[in-house]
N, C-alpha and C positions, 0 to 999 in steps of 0.2 A: 201639644202632645194629646194623644189619646188616652183615654181612661184605661187602665189595665184589664178592666173586666168588661169589655165592651168588645163586640164583633161588628164588621161593616159589609155592607153589598155595594158592589161596584158595577158599573156597566164598562166594558173595554171594547176597544176599537184597534184592531190591528191590520196592517197592509203588508202583503208579501209581493213578490214581483208579479205574480199572476192574479192575484185576488184581494178581497178585503173581507175581514172576519170580524163577527161582534159576538159578544157573549157576556154572561154574567159570573162575576167573581165575588165569592164569599169567604170573607177573611175567617180563619179559625180562631176561636177564643183563645187569647194567650194562657199559657200555663206558667203561673209565677215561679214555679219550682224548675221550670227548664228554661235557663237565660238565653239559649240560641236554639229555638224550636227547629226540628227539621223541615216541616213545612209551614208556608203562612197562609194557605187557604186552598179552596177547590174552585176550579173554573168549569163552569157548565157552558157547553158549547153544541149546537146542532150540527152533527156531521153527516157526510153523505159517504158511506163506505161499506164494504162487505162485512159481513158478521166477523167478528175477531176468531171464531172457532171455524169458520168456512172461508178462509180469504180468495177462494176461486167462485165463490157465489157472487151473483150481481148486487150491487150496491143499494142500500135503503137507508133511510134516516133512523138515526139513533140520537140520544142524548148521551153525549160525552161527559163525564165526571172525572176529571183528572186533578189529583192534588199538585200543587205547585209551590216551588220553595220561595222564588221571589218574582212575583209577576212583573214588577217593576223593572226586572233585568231583561225581559225581552227585547230582542233585536228589532222586532216588528210594531211593538206596542205604539200608538199614536196617541191613545187617550185611556185614561183611567179616570173615570167620573164616579164619586160617591154618591149613591143615590139613597142610602139609608143608613142610620146607626141603630143596631139593636140594642135596646134599653135594658140594663139589668134589673131594673127596678119592675119591668113587665114581666119577669119570670126568669127561670133559668136560661142562659144565654143558648147552652146545648139545645134545650127544646126549642127556643126560637130558631136555631138552624136547622134542626129536624124539621120544623113547620116550613122552611124556605124550600128545603130539600123536596117535600112532599108536594108543595105548589109547583114547582118547577117540573117535577115527574109527571105532573097532569097536563102540561103544556102540549098541544097536538104537534105531531112531527109530520112532515111532508105536506104537500099542497092538498091533496085529497081529504086527509084527515082534517086539516086545518080548515079547509072550507067546509066540510060536513059539520064540524063543531062550532066554527066562529063566523062563517059566512064568506062569501068569495073575496077574493083579492081583487085589486084594481088592475085594470089592462096595463101590461108593462112589468108588474111586480113580480119579483122572484127571477132566479136564473134559469134560462130555458134549458141548458145543459144538465141542470139538477132537477128534471121534473117540475120546473116552474117554481121552485120554492128556495129558500137559503136561509142561513144562520142570521141574517139581519131581521127577516120576518118572523123567525122564532123569538129572537131577543125583544123585539116589540111586543108580540104577544104574551111573552114571560112577564115583562114590566107590568102589561095590563093585568095579569093574573095575579101577580104580587100586589098590586093594587087593589083588585077586587077582594083580596084575602086580608086588606087592611095592614099588609106589612109596609109598603110605600104609599106616597101620596104623589101622584103624577103632577098635580097642580094644574090640570085642565079638565074642562067639564067633561069630555069622555075620554077614558082611557084609550091611547093610542093616536089621539088626534093631537093636531097642534105640532109645534115645532119638537124636535126630539128632545132636546135638553131645556124644555120650559118647566121640568118637575121640581118640586121640593122635597127635601127628605121627610119620611113621616114623623109627624109630631111625637 
């Protein structure tokens, strides 16, 4: 059982009929005064979509941040892997959650932005239909950014290298 004053970071992978999606899920700190919280966390996902205020505009890459009631009830979820437990002894959980959000907000979106800030992708990476980029690339870059900020420990010599799930939670 998880301690009531902790929050967690997960990587999630879901598959639909036409595509595979990957993102980061941050659980909300539990509120002991609310026995059945309305939402369990926030999903961070790179999406290629028109701006919400201008649905007829061309699509672009945006960081979708969506509150989720119960991520485990998703019909397309195939993996939910805990990558970090936020430690209440390291400071207020809300401040740690804010720091996670700040780091994820800084991860570049789109192939051109990503390559300008982090270097070129390998041949064949990304979805050609989506400007040579996808949410899988964003999630790997997001985990590297979280590791560089000391929030998670990827457990390999260089962030983003090696097997995808070879990392350990940050101590």
